Structure formats: C-alpha cells, structure tokens
N, C-alpha and C positions, 0 to 999 in steps of 0.2 A: 287733476293729474299732476304728478311731479316728474321731473326729469330724472335720469339715472344718477346724475351728479347730486341733485337734491336728495334723492333717496339715500345715497351713500353718506351724505352729510348728516341726515337724520339718524341713520343707523349708528354712526360714530358718536354723535352727541347724546343719543339715548344710552350708550354705554358709559360715556364720561362727558358730562356737560361742561367740564372745565378745560377741555381742549381749546387751545388758542386757534385763531384763524390761520396763523403760520403753521402750526402743527397739522391742522386739517388739510391745508394746502399741500404740505409735503407728503402726507399720507395718500392724497388723492391725485397728485401730479398736476395741481392747478396753482394759480397765483393767489396770494392772500386777498387781493382785491376782489377777485371773482368769487371766492368763498364768502367773503363779507357780504357781497351783493346777493348771493344765493340765500344766505341766512336772513338778511333783511327782507327778502321777498317771502320767505317761509313765515317770518313773523307777521308781515303785513297781511298775508292770506290766512292768518290764525291757524296755521298748521303747527308751528311752534308756539305754544301757549305760555310756557314758563320753564325756567331752568331750576332743577331742584337736586338735592342730595338725598341719598338713602341713609337714614339715621337709625341706629339701634336705640330706640327710646327706652328700652328696658334698662339700659345702663345710665340713663339720665334721670328719668322720672319713674320711681317705683310705684306710684299710685295711679298712673295713667291707665284708663280703661278704654278698650276699643271693642265695639260690638258690631256684628254683621246682622242686619235685620232683613229677613225675607218678608216681603209685603205682597198681599193679594189685593188687587184693586179692580174696580169696574171701569173699563175704558169709557171715555166720554165721546159722544158723537162728534165727528169731524176733527177732533184733535187727538183721539186715541189715548195713549198713556202720557203724552207730552205735557199736558197742563198739570196733571197730578205730580209728575216727576219734577216739574218746575217749582211747584209749591213746596215740595220736600227739599230740593237742593238749595233753596233760599235760606233755610235755617242755618245759623252759624255752626251748630254742633255737627252738621252733616259734612263728611269729608268726600263722599262719592255716592252717586246714584247711577245704577245701570239697569237697563231693560234686559230681562232674562227670559230664556225659554224654560219650560218645565212647569213644576207645580206652583211656583210663585212668579209674579210678574216683575217686581222690582227688587233689587238688592241694594240696601242702603248701609253705608259704613258710617258709624257715628263714634266720636271720641268725647270723653269726658274725664273729669277729675276723680270720679268714684262711681260705683255701680248705681247708687241711688240717683245720681244726676242723669245717667243714661236711662234708667227705668222711668224717671219723671218725664224725660223727653218722649219716650215711647207712649206712655199712658196719657200725657196731657197735650202733646202736640201732634205726634204722628197718628195715633189711633183715632183722633177726633176729626181728621181731615175727611171731608165728604168724599165718597167713593173708595175709601180705604176699607176693605172688608175684614182683613185679619193680618196679624204680624206674628212672626216667630223670631225671637232674639237669641243670638249665639254670642257669647263673650269670648274674645280672643284670649287664650291663656299664655301662649308663647309663640313667637315668630321664629321659624327656622330659616326661611328664605323669603326675600321680598325683592321684586324687580330684578331678579337674576342674581342677587347678592346673597351669599350664604352667611348667616350670622353665626358667630362663635364657631368658626370652622375648626374642627379638632383633627384635621387630616394628618398633621405632623408625621411621626414615625408610627406606622400601622403594623409593624412586624410583631409577630407573637413572641412573648417572652419565654425563653427556654431556660429552665433552671436544672442544675445537676441533680 
C-alpha cells in the first residue's frame, strides 16, 4: 500500500516525469527532501520502475512496425500463465505482455524494423513455445493517442468556415 502523498507523487510523475522534486514539493505542499525520500522509497519498492517519455515514433522512424499479438495458451499446473508469460517477455522484440480476460489469454506487443521481422518472430519464436495454442497478429497502422497524450492534435480553430 502507498500513502496519500506517495499516490499524489505517482500521479504527478505519471503525467510528467520531468517534474523536479522542488516543483513536486511546491505542488504538494511538502519539502523537497520529503518528496525525494518518498520517490526513493517508491523506487526501492519497485513501484516506480522507470521514467520515460511519450514519443511519436511515426515522426522519427517511418519503417518501424508495431504488432499486437493475441495469444491463446494452456496454463501450466501450479504456475498458471506466469511461466509462459515469462518465456515470452524475455524476447528482446517484446515490449509488453499482459494477461487478458476474454477470448485470448495474453496480449503481446512486439516492435520490429519491418513486417517480415515481426512475422518471423511470431512464426519462429512465439508460435513454437510449448503451451502456446494459437496467435492472432494485428499490425498498428497509426497511433492517435498513447498514455493520455494526443498525437498530432488538430484542435486549433474548429469554427466552421462561412463564405458569402
């Protein structure tokens, strides 16, 4: 469990991980030393795992490919889905693995330099893992919003143009 202060720190850092301890202290009515201590505690407890930026990769790498792969597996006795998920998340191509409810058991996000690279990962590595029954691959075509950030926001002037 985390304290209210820690929860508030986490919320602010999740919105902007570049906030300084001084800024966080001012926003939360605490001292910078107390905020630094709380952040250190959250890091030691592995609640804060990493600080990262939200990047619009479409503006940087035009050939980058992201796939969302739905995976059906047979859970293993005494370890359930955990052992299979661990085998999958250890591959360097894998960006995330989540246990899901519904028709599929795991959702795997994979990144590669081109479609053939991702297809090779699915056919040669993922599908060959024992207890993986089936996969369905979806390729990401465009990202409109990620982690609460709208990409290429066109909100500007939304008034209708009136011509004589």
